[in-house]
C-alpha positions in Angstrom: 108.0 215.0 158.9 108.7 213.8 162.4 107.5 210.4 163.6 104.7 210.2 166.1 105.7 209.6 169.7 105.4 205.9 170.7 102.9 206.8 173.5 100.6 208.4 170.8 100.8 205.2 168.7 99.9 203.0 171.7 97.0 205.2 172.7 95.7 205.4 169.1 96.0 201.6 168.7 94.1 201.1 172.0 91.3 203.5 170.9 90.9 201.7 167.6 91.1 198.1 168.8 90.0 198.4 172.4 93.1 196.8 173.9 96.8 197.7 174.1 99.1 196.3 171.4 100.7 193.7 173.7 97.3 192.4 174.8 96.2 192.3 171.2 99.3 190.3 170.2 98.9 187.9 173.1 95.3 187.3 172.1 96.3 186.6 168.5 98.9 184.1 169.8 96.4 182.4 172.0 94.0 182.1 169.0 96.8 180.6 166.9 97.5 178.0 169.6 93.8 177.2 169.9 93.7 176.4 166.1 96.9 174.4 166.3 95.6 172.3 169.2 92.4 171.6 167.4 94.5 170.5 164.4 96.2 167.9 166.7 99.5 169.6 167.6 100.9 169.1 171.1 100.6 172.0 173.5 104.4 172.4 174.0 104.9 172.5 170.2 102.0 174.9 169.7 103.4 177.2 172.4 106.7 177.5 170.7 105.1 177.9 167.2 103.0 180.8 168.5 105.9 182.6 170.1 105.4 181.7 173.8 108.5 181.0 175.8 107.3 177.6 177.0 104.2 175.6 177.7 103.7 177.2 181.2 103.8 180.6 179.6 101.2 179.5 177.1 99.0 177.9 179.8 98.9 181.1 181.9 97.8 183.2 179.0 95.5 180.6 177.5 93.7 180.3 180.9 93.4 184.1 181.2 91.9 184.5 177.7 89.8 181.4 177.4 89.1 180.5 181.0 90.5 176.9 180.8 93.9 175.3 180.4 94.9 173.9 177.0 94.4 170.3 178.2 91.0 171.1 179.6 90.1 172.9 176.3 90.8 169.7 174.4 88.7 167.6 176.8 91.6 166.3 178.9 91.3 165.1 182.5 90.3 167.5 185.1 92.8 167.8 188.0 93.0 170.0 191.0 89.3 170.6 191.4 87.6 169.6 194.6 84.1 168.3 194.5 81.5 169.6 197.0 81.2 167.4 200.1 84.4 165.4 199.5 87.6 165.8 201.4 
């Protein structure tokens, strides 16, 4: 019996789960990092443990999925935000 074409597998996965396989995997990695951070692990160590290349790679995806950086998620200092009326 011939194997299904990879495109068929991706489309079927997307139909069942609502997201493509790579997005699903990235979301699972972000969720793992979130749990590791809450357990007290450093962001750089959590990034590597979850399969991200480095902390910057983690931060980009963490922000995309959860809307905040890992430091902000843990209640760290807010930087780079301008307040209304200040210059």
